[in-house]
C-alpha positions in Angstrom: -249.6 -31.7 203.7 -247.2 -29.2 202.3 -249.6 -26.3 203.2 -249.7 -27.6 206.8 -245.9 -27.5 207.1 -245.9 -24.0 205.5 -248.4 -22.9 208.2 -246.3 -24.4 210.9 -243.2 -22.6 209.7 -245.1 -19.3 209.5 -246.4 -19.8 213.1 -242.9 -20.8 214.3 -241.5 -17.6 212.7 -244.1 -15.4 214.4 -243.6 -17.0 217.8 -239.8 -16.6 217.5 -240.2 -12.9 216.6 -242.6 -12.4 219.5 -240.2 -14.1 221.9 -237.3 -12.0 220.7 -239.3 -8.8 221.3 -240.2 -10.0 224.8 -236.6 -10.8 225.6 -235.6 -7.3 224.4 -238.1 -5.7 226.8 -236.7 -7.5 229.9 -234.1 -5.0 230.9 -236.6 -2.1 230.7 -239.2 -4.1 232.7 -236.5 -4.8 235.3 -235.7 -1.1 235.7 -239.4 -0.3 236.1 -239.8 -3.0 238.7 -236.7 -1.8 240.5 -238.3 1.7 240.8 -241.5 0.2 242.0 -239.7 -1.9 244.6 -237.8 1.1 245.9 -241.1 2.9 246.4 -242.9 -0.1 247.8 -240.2 -1.0 250.4 -239.9 2.7 251.3 -236.2 2.8 250.4 -236.9 6.0 248.6 -239.0 8.7 250.2 -240.0 12.0 248.9 -237.1 13.5 250.8 -234.5 11.3 249.2 -231.8 13.5 247.6 -231.5 13.4 243.8 -234.4 10.9 243.6 -235.5 12.2 240.2 -232.1 12.1 238.7 -231.6 8.5 239.9 -235.0 7.5 238.5 -234.1 8.9 235.1 -230.7 7.2 235.2 -232.3 3.8 236.1 -234.9 4.1 233.4 -232.4 5.3 230.8 -230.1 2.4 231.6 -233.0 -0.1 231.2 -234.1 1.4 228.0 -230.5 1.5 226.6 -229.9 -2.1 227.5 -233.2 -3.0 225.8 -232.1 -1.1 222.7 -228.8 -3.0 222.7 -230.5 -6.4 223.1 -233.0 -5.6 220.3 -230.1 -4.4 218.0 -228.2 -7.5 218.7 -231.2 -9.7 218.0 -232.0 -7.8 214.8 -228.4 -8.1 213.6 -228.5 -11.9 214.2 -231.7 -12.1 212.2 -230.1 -10.5 209.2 -227.4 -13.1 209.0 
């Protein structure tokens, strides 16, 4: 019976870690979807001024926010 509860705790820990990683990726995925949506709805065309710079800024913001979320979750895990 003790082994069963040990396995449950191990499984629970792995699921929690996986969910934390998934939550950390959300800002980055939102930024990627935003770029896709701009292209799909034809808000951005190839003639849009500074399109490349805006794309880099959107992706960098998403990646930066993902890093901050992951850092926050890692810091909470250490406590």
